C-alpha positions as CSV (number, residue, x, y, z in Angstrom):
1,M,0.0,0.0,0.0
2,D,1.2,3.5,-0.8
3,P,2.3,5.1,2.5
4,S,0.3,8.2,1.6
5,Q,-2.9,6.1,1.6
6,S,-2.2,4.2,4.9
7,D,-4.4,6.6,6.8
8,Q,-7.3,5.4,4.7
9,R,-7.0,1.8,6.0
10,V,-10.1,0.6,8.0
11,P,-9.4,-1.5,11.1
12,V,-11.7,-4.3,12.0
13,I,-11.8,-6.4,15.2
14,P,-11.8,-10.1,14.2
15,S,-14.5,-12.3,15.6
16,Q,-12.0,-14.5,17.5
17,V,-11.0,-11.4,19.6
18,S,-13.2,-10.7,22.6
19,W,-13.2,-7.4,24.3
20,R,-15.2,-5.4,26.8
21,A,-15.0,-1.8,28.0
22,Y,-15.1,-1.1,31.7
23,D,-15.2,2.5,32.9
24,G,-13.6,3.7,29.7
25,E,-10.9,1.0,29.7
26,V,-10.8,-1.8,27.2
27,L,-9.8,-5.3,28.0
28,V,-9.0,-7.6,25.0
29,V,-8.8,-11.4,25.2
30,T,-7.6,-13.6,22.4
31,S,-9.0,-17.1,22.3
32,S,-5.7,-18.5,20.8
33,D,-3.6,-17.7,23.8
34,A,-6.2,-16.6,26.4
35,C,-4.1,-13.5,27.0
36,I,-5.7,-10.5,28.5
37,R,-4.5,-7.1,27.4
38,R,-5.5,-3.8,29.0
39,L,-5.4,-0.8,26.6
40,S,-4.5,2.7,27.6
41,E,-7.2,5.4,27.8
42,V,-6.4,6.6,24.2
43,G,-6.0,3.1,23.0
44,S,-9.3,2.1,24.4
45,F,-11.0,5.2,22.8
46,A,-9.5,4.2,19.4
47,F,-10.2,0.5,19.7
48,Q,-13.9,1.1,20.3
49,R,-14.1,2.9,17.0
50,F,-12.6,0.0,14.9
51,D,-16.0,-0.9,13.5
52,G,-15.0,-1.8,10.0
53,C,-16.3,1.6,8.7
54,A,-14.0,4.3,10.2
55,T,-10.7,5.0,8.5
56,L,-7.5,5.6,10.6
57,R,-7.8,9.3,9.6
58,G,-11.4,9.4,11.0
59,V,-10.3,7.7,14.2
60,A,-7.4,10.1,14.5
61,A,-9.8,13.0,14.0
62,A,-11.9,11.8,16.9
63,I,-8.8,11.4,19.1
64,T,-7.8,15.0,18.2
65,V,-11.1,16.3,19.5
66,E,-11.3,14.1,22.6
67,F,-7.7,14.4,23.8
68,N,-6.8,17.9,22.5
69,V,-3.7,16.7,20.4
70,S,-2.7,17.7,16.9
71,E,-4.1,15.5,14.1
72,E,-0.5,14.8,13.0
73,T,0.4,13.4,16.5
74,A,-2.8,11.5,16.8
75,L,-2.4,9.9,13.4
76,R,1.3,9.1,13.9
77,D,0.6,7.4,17.3
78,L,-2.5,5.6,16.0
79,K,-0.5,4.1,13.1
80,V,2.1,2.7,15.6
81,F,-0.7,1.4,17.8
82,V,-2.7,-0.4,15.0
83,D,0.5,-1.9,13.5
84,D,1.2,-3.4,16.9
85,L,-2.4,-4.7,17.2
86,H,-2.2,-6.1,13.7
87,R,1.0,-8.0,14.5
88,R,-0.7,-9.5,17.5
89,G,-3.8,-10.5,15.6
90,L,-6.0,-8.2,17.5
91,I,-7.2,-6.3,14.4
92,T,-7.4,-7.0,10.7
93,W,-8.0,-4.6,7.7
94,A,-11.3,-4.2,5.9
95,E,-11.2,-4.9,2.2
């Protein structure tokens, strides 16, 4: 994928990944290793928006408003976050 288009990727939470939000904090459990992961406040906010419709740019825009950071910072940090989640099998990309 062209790096200039990477912010148009659409993250999706796979069906084999279970998660719940408690008091604004997301806990993610994978069935393959039964590992529980607790996401940060910003990570939790972003993860809850990975609905298969929102692009990374759209999620970054929401982070910008909610956490009062620049869109550049939000998008850069979000890309690092989703790349890590993807490597761990916690998200996939919509086609």
